[in-house]
C-alpha positions as CSV (number, residue, x, y, z in Angstrom):
1,M,-62.0,-51.0,212.0
2,H,-62.7,-48.9,209.0
3,A,-63.9,-46.1,211.2
4,A,-60.7,-46.2,213.3
5,Q,-58.6,-46.1,210.1
6,Q,-60.6,-43.2,208.9
7,S,-60.3,-41.4,212.3
8,L,-56.5,-42.1,212.2
9,D,-56.2,-40.6,208.7
10,E,-58.1,-37.5,209.8
11,L,-55.9,-37.2,212.9
12,R,-52.8,-37.5,210.7
13,T,-54.2,-34.9,208.3
14,A,-55.0,-32.7,211.2
15,R,-51.4,-33.2,212.5
16,D,-50.0,-32.4,209.2
17,N,-52.1,-29.3,208.9
18,A,-51.1,-28.3,212.4
19,S,-47.4,-29.0,211.6
20,Q,-47.8,-26.9,208.5
21,S,-49.5,-24.2,210.4
22,A,-46.7,-24.3,213.0
23,S,-44.1,-24.1,210.3
24,D,-45.9,-21.1,208.7
25,A,-46.1,-19.6,212.2
26,R,-42.4,-20.1,212.8
27,A,-41.6,-18.6,209.4
28,Q,-43.8,-15.6,210.1
29,V,-42.2,-15.3,213.6
30,A,-38.7,-15.5,212.0
31,G,-39.7,-12.9,209.4
32,L,-41.1,-10.7,212.1
33,E,-38.0,-11.1,214.2
34,E,-35.9,-10.2,211.2
35,R,-38.0,-7.2,210.6
36,R,-37.8,-6.3,214.2
37,R,-34.0,-6.5,214.2
38,A,-33.9,-4.5,210.9
39,A,-36.2,-1.9,212.4
40,A,-34.1,-1.7,215.6
41,S,-31.0,-1.3,213.5
42,S,-32.7,1.4,211.4
43,L,-33.9,3.1,214.6
44,Q,-30.4,3.1,216.0
45,R,-29.0,4.5,212.8
46,I,-31.7,7.1,212.7
47,E,-31.0,8.1,216.3
48,S,-27.3,8.4,215.4
49,M,-28.1,10.5,212.4
50,V,-30.4,12.7,214.6
51,Q,-27.6,13.2,217.0
52,E,-25.2,14.1,214.2
53,V,-27.7,16.4,212.6
54,S,-28.3,18.0,216.0
55,A,-24.6,18.5,216.5
56,R,-24.2,19.8,213.0
57,I,-27.1,22.2,213.6
58,G,-25.5,23.5,216.7
59,K,-22.2,23.9,214.9
60,L,-23.9,25.7,212.0
61,Q,-25.7,28.0,214.5
62,G,-22.4,28.8,216.0
63,Q,-21.0,29.5,212.6
64,L,-24.0,31.7,211.8
65,E,-23.4,33.7,214.9
66,S,-19.7,34.1,214.1
67,A,-20.6,35.0,210.5
68,A,-23.1,37.6,211.8
69,A,-20.5,39.1,214.2
70,E,-17.9,39.0,211.4
71,K,-20.4,40.7,209.0
72,Q,-21.0,43.5,211.5
73,Q,-17.2,43.9,211.9
74,R,-16.7,43.9,208.1
75,E,-19.4,46.5,207.7
76,A,-17.8,48.7,210.4
77,E,-14.4,48.2,208.6
78,N,-16.0,49.1,205.3
79,E,-17.3,52.3,206.8
80,T,-13.9,53.1,208.2
81,I,-12.3,52.3,204.8
82,A,-14.8,54.5,203.0
83,E,-14.0,57.4,205.3
84,Q,-10.3,56.8,204.8
85,L,-10.8,56.6,201.1
86,T,-12.6,59.9,201.1
87,T,-9.8,61.5,203.2
88,W,-7.1,59.9,200.9
89,T,-8.9,61.1,197.8
90,A,-9.0,64.7,199.2
91,E,-5.3,64.4,200.1
92,R,-4.5,63.1,196.6
93,E,-6.4,65.9,195.0
94,T,-4.6,68.4,197.2
95,A,-1.3,66.8,196.4
96,E,-2.1,66.8,192.7
97,A,-3.0,70.5,192.8
98,R,0.2,71.2,194.7
99,D,2.1,69.2,192.1
100,R,0.6,71.3,189.3
101,E,1.5,74.5,191.2
102,L,5.1,73.3,191.7
103,Q,5.4,72.3,188.0
104,T,4.1,75.8,187.1
105,E,6.6,77.4,189.4
106,S,9.3,75.2,188.1
107,E,8.5,76.2,184.5
108,Q,8.4,79.9,185.5
109,I,11.8,79.5,187.3
110,R,13.3,77.8,184.2
111,A,12.0,80.6,182.0
112,R,13.3,83.2,184.5
113,I,16.7,81.4,184.5
114,A,16.8,81.5,180.7
115,E,16.0,85.2,180.7
116,I,18.6,85.9,183.4
117,E,21.2,83.9,181.5
118,E,20.4,85.9,178.3
119,E,20.6,89.1,180.3
120,L,23.8,88.0,181.9
121,K,25.2,87.1,178.5
122,T,24.2,90.6,177.2
123,A,25.7,92.2,180.3
124,R,28.9,90.4,179.9
125,Q,29.1,91.5,176.3
126,L,28.4,95.1,177.4
127,L,31.0,94.8,180.2
128,D,33.6,93.5,177.7
129,S,32.8,96.4,175.4
130,A,33.0,98.9,178.3
131,R,36.3,97.4,179.4
132,D,37.6,97.8,175.8
133,R,36.2,101.4,175.7
134,R,37.7,102.1,179.1
135,G,41.1,101.0,177.8
136,E,40.7,103.3,174.8
137,L,39.6,106.2,177.0
138,G,42.4,105.5,179.5
139,T,44.9,105.8,176.6
140,A,43.2,109.0,175.4
141,I,43.2,110.5,178.9
142,A,46.8,109.6,179.3
143,R,47.6,111.3,176.0
144,L,45.6,114.3,177.0
145,Q,47.2,114.5,180.4
146,S,50.6,114.3,178.7
147,D,49.6,117.1,176.4
148,G,48.3,119.2,179.3
149,E,51.5,118.7,181.2
150,H,53.5,119.7,178.1
151,M,51.3,122.8,177.7
152,A,51.8,123.7,181.4
153,E,55.5,123.3,180.9
154,T,55.4,125.4,177.8
155,C,53.4,128.1,179.7
156,I,56.0,128.2,182.4
157,Q,58.9,128.3,179.9
158,D,57.3,130.9,177.7
159,L,55.4,133.1,180.1
160,G,57.0,132.2,183.4
161,L,53.5,131.5,184.8
162,T,51.8,128.4,185.9
163,R,48.5,127.5,184.3
164,P,46.4,128.5,187.5
165,D,48.3,131.8,187.8
166,L,47.7,132.6,184.2
167,I,44.0,131.9,184.5
168,A,43.8,134.0,187.7
169,I,45.1,137.2,185.9
170,E,42.1,139.5,185.4
171,E,43.7,142.2,183.2
172,L,46.7,142.0,181.0
173,P,49.5,144.6,181.7
174,R,49.8,147.7,179.4
175,F,53.2,149.0,178.2
176,S,54.3,152.4,176.8
177,G,57.5,153.9,175.4
178,D,60.6,151.9,175.9
179,E,58.7,149.3,177.9
180,L,56.5,148.7,174.8
181,V,59.5,148.4,172.6
182,T,61.1,146.0,175.0
183,A,57.9,144.0,175.3
184,D,57.5,144.0,171.5
185,N,61.0,142.7,171.1
186,E,60.3,140.1,173.7
187,Q,57.1,139.2,171.9
188,K,58.8,138.9,168.6
189,E,61.6,136.8,170.2
190,M,58.9,134.7,171.8
191,R,57.0,134.3,168.5
192,T,60.2,133.3,166.8
193,R,60.8,130.8,169.5
194,L,57.2,129.5,169.1
195,E,57.6,129.3,165.4
196,N,60.9,127.4,165.9
197,M,59.0,125.1,168.2
198,G,56.6,124.2,165.4
199,P,52.8,124.3,165.2
200,V,50.6,124.1,168.3
201,N,47.3,122.2,168.5
202,M,44.8,124.9,169.3
203,M,42.0,122.4,169.5
204,A,43.5,120.6,172.4
205,L,41.3,122.3,175.0
206,E,38.1,121.7,173.1
207,E,39.2,118.1,172.5
208,Y,39.9,117.8,176.2
209,K,36.5,119.1,177.1
210,E,34.8,116.7,174.6
211,T,36.9,113.8,176.0
212,A,36.0,114.8,179.6
213,E,32.3,114.8,178.7
214,R,32.7,111.5,176.9
215,H,34.5,110.1,180.0
216,E,31.7,111.4,182.3
217,F,29.1,109.7,180.0
218,L,31.1,106.5,180.0
219,E,31.5,106.6,183.7
220,T,27.7,106.9,184.1
221,Q,27.2,104.0,181.7
222,R,29.8,102.0,183.6
223,K,28.0,102.7,186.9
224,D,24.6,101.6,185.3
225,L,26.3,98.5,183.9
226,L,27.9,97.7,187.3
227,D,24.5,98.1,189.0
228,S,22.9,95.8,186.4
229,I,25.6,93.3,186.9
230,E,25.1,93.5,190.7
231,N,21.3,93.0,190.3
232,T,22.0,90.1,187.9
233,Q,24.4,88.5,190.4
234,N,21.8,88.9,193.2
235,T,19.2,87.3,191.1
236,I,21.6,84.4,190.3
237,K,22.3,84.0,194.0
238,E,18.5,83.9,194.7
239,I,18.1,81.3,191.9
240,D,21.0,79.3,193.2
241,Q,19.4,79.3,196.7
242,I,16.0,78.2,195.2
243,T,17.8,75.6,193.1
244,K,19.6,74.3,196.1
245,V,16.4,73.9,198.1
246,K,14.7,72.2,195.2
247,F,17.7,70.0,194.7
248,D,17.8,69.0,198.4
249,E,14.1,68.2,198.4
250,A,14.4,66.2,195.2
251,F,17.6,64.4,196.4
252,A,15.9,63.5,199.7
253,A,12.7,62.2,198.1
254,I,14.6,60.2,195.4
255,N,17.0,58.8,198.0
256,E,14.0,57.6,200.1
257,N,12.3,56.1,197.0
258,F,15.6,54.5,196.0
259,G,15.9,52.8,199.4
260,H,12.4,51.4,199.3
261,A,12.8,50.1,195.7
262,F,16.2,48.6,196.6
263,K,14.7,46.7,199.5
264,K,11.8,45.5,197.3
265,L,14.1,44.2,194.5
266,F,16.8,42.6,196.8
267,G,14.3,41.4,199.4
268,G,16.1,43.4,202.1
269,G,19.4,45.1,202.4
270,Q,20.1,48.8,202.3
271,G,20.8,51.3,199.4
272,F,21.2,55.1,199.5
273,M,23.0,58.0,197.9
274,R,25.3,60.6,199.5
275,L,26.9,63.8,198.2
276,T,30.7,63.9,197.9
277,D,30.6,67.6,199.1
278,D,27.8,68.5,201.4
279,L,28.9,72.1,201.6
280,N,28.8,72.7,197.8
281,T,25.8,70.7,196.4
282,A,25.9,72.6,193.1
283,D,29.3,71.1,192.1
284,S,29.1,68.0,194.3
285,G,29.2,64.5,193.0
286,I,26.9,61.6,194.1
287,D,28.1,58.3,195.5
288,V,25.7,55.3,195.3
289,I,26.1,53.0,198.3
290,A,24.5,49.6,198.2
291,S,24.4,46.7,200.8
292,P,22.5,43.6,199.5
293,P,21.3,41.1,202.1
294,G,24.3,39.5,203.7
295,K,26.9,42.0,202.4
296,K,28.5,45.1,204.0
297,L,28.1,48.6,202.7
298,Q,30.2,49.2,199.6
299,N,30.3,51.3,196.5
300,V,28.0,50.2,193.6
301,L,31.1,49.7,191.4
302,L,32.2,46.8,193.6
303,L,28.9,44.8,193.1
304,S,28.3,42.0,190.6
305,G,26.7,42.5,187.2
306,G,23.2,41.5,188.4
307,E,23.5,43.6,191.6
308,K,24.6,46.6,189.6
309,T,21.5,46.1,187.3
310,L,19.1,45.9,190.2
311,T,20.7,48.9,192.0
312,A,20.5,51.0,188.8
313,F,16.9,50.0,188.3
314,S,16.1,50.8,191.9
315,L,17.6,54.3,191.3
316,L,15.6,54.7,188.1
317,V,12.4,53.7,190.0
318,G,13.2,56.2,192.7
319,I,13.6,59.0,190.1
320,F,10.4,57.9,188.3
321,Q,8.4,57.9,191.5
322,F,9.5,61.5,192.1
323,A,9.0,62.7,188.5
324,P,7.1,60.1,186.4
325,A,8.0,59.8,182.7
326,P,5.4,58.9,180.1
327,F,7.5,55.9,178.9
328,C,10.8,54.1,179.5
329,I,12.9,51.9,177.3
330,L,14.9,49.1,178.9
331,D,17.4,47.2,176.7
332,E,18.4,43.7,178.0
333,V,18.2,44.9,181.6
334,D,17.2,41.5,182.9
335,A,20.0,39.6,181.1
336,P,22.4,39.3,184.1
337,L,19.6,38.4,186.6
338,D,18.6,35.0,187.9
339,E,15.0,33.7,187.9
340,T,14.2,35.0,191.4
341,N,15.5,38.5,190.6
342,V,13.8,38.4,187.2
343,G,10.5,37.8,189.1
344,R,11.1,40.7,191.4
345,F,12.1,42.9,188.5
346,N,8.9,42.0,186.6
347,E,6.7,42.7,189.7
348,L,8.2,46.1,190.1
349,V,7.8,46.8,186.3
350,K,4.1,45.9,186.6
351,E,3.7,48.2,189.6
352,M,5.4,51.1,187.8
353,S,3.5,50.5,184.6
354,L,0.4,52.2,186.2
355,K,2.1,55.5,185.5
356,T,4.8,54.8,183.0
357,Q,4.7,52.7,179.8
358,F,7.7,50.3,179.6
359,I,9.2,49.1,176.4
360,L,11.4,46.0,177.2
361,I,14.0,44.6,174.9
362,T,14.6,41.1,176.3
363,H,15.3,37.4,175.6
364,S,13.8,36.2,179.0
365,K,10.8,34.1,178.5
366,R,9.5,35.0,182.0
367,T,9.7,38.7,181.2
368,M,8.0,38.0,177.8
369,S,5.2,36.2,179.6
370,T,4.4,39.2,181.8
371,A,4.1,41.6,178.8
372,P,0.7,42.5,177.4
373,V,2.0,43.0,173.9
374,M,5.1,41.5,172.3
375,Y,6.8,42.6,169.1
376,G,9.3,40.4,167.3
377,V,11.3,40.4,164.0
378,T,11.1,37.3,161.8
379,M,12.7,36.5,158.4
380,Q,10.3,34.3,156.5
381,E,12.2,34.9,153.3
382,P,16.0,35.3,153.1
383,G,16.9,39.0,153.3
384,V,13.3,40.1,154.1
385,S,12.5,41.1,157.7
386,K,9.0,41.4,159.1
387,I,7.7,42.7,162.4
388,V,5.2,40.5,164.2
389,S,3.1,41.6,167.1
390,V,1.2,39.5,169.6
391,R,-1.4,40.6,172.2
392,F,-1.9,38.3,175.1
393,G,-5.6,38.1,176.0
394,D,-8.3,40.8,176.5
395,E,-7.7,41.1,180.2
396,V,-4.0,41.9,179.7
397,A,-4.8,44.2,176.9
398,N,-7.2,46.1,179.1
399,Q,-4.5,46.3,181.7
400,A,-2.1,47.6,179.0
401,R,-4.6,50.3,178.0
402,V,-5.0,51.4,181.6
403,A,-1.2,51.4,182.0
404,T,-0.7,53.5,178.9
405,A,-3.7,55.9,179.4
């Protein structure tokens, strides 16, 4: 009995141990199953990542190929741009040399015009003097002619001979006897008559010769003066022709620049200049025609205040592009403009500041914000004004130095 009980206890112990072992085995199986599911999930996630990475690698390879092709294209474009830059640099140098030549020619022409004007002034003075002298000589000649006619009449009345006949006589007649007495009486009678007539100017012939020589000299001077006037007039005509050509070239260039600047400021539209008299450009006036976007062509005087301002600035820009000035002062130009037009105005001022230094007097904050340097007047104490300057950043200052160099 005791042995059976002991055997039963052992069996129970074995059962418990077996049950514990089974529980442990089931726990391990559950853990392994959980690990298997986790590993499967991880494997699936890894496979998905591998697919994504593969797709991404393919996409990156395509991008690399596109980038390589684009790199080759950019390199070819860079070479083309470098060649164009070389060509443009040469053209710019040629244009600058031509510009210097034209400026030299212009200065020479201006100097020549000044000389010709001075010569013309002197010639006019000489011509006026010659006219006055000619009037005096004409009076003297008329007086001498009158005296000559009077002497001819006297010769006819006293001697019965004309002046040419008297000059043509080679020998004077000789009288004797009664003829001599008669001739003597006639001579006495003639002398009496001459004395009754009064004194005769014996220097009239010499004065006439001197006057004739003076007249011949003055005629020579007059001819030289007329030739000089003709040469001066021909030179003036030549200068007028050259001036007309230069004016036509400048007018065409400024008109084209004015049209481009007008479109840039107005965002479209049309602006141009035209001569009031195409046949006489020297005395012709100029009409400025403007057509902002949405409006028909009309004279600039019919535009609004802001449109007049933009049109005038467009014309100023066109002139500066043809003949740049070192600096330009604009006083409250942007006052009648709205914000959009102020922005366009400022952009064009920035573009033009590469060659011209602009001094703007303005109350527009937007215009002030684009300036590299700002000057203002403050009154810290009553009656005491002080000028204050502000420079906006090194980068803007560098740009200002480049613009003013």
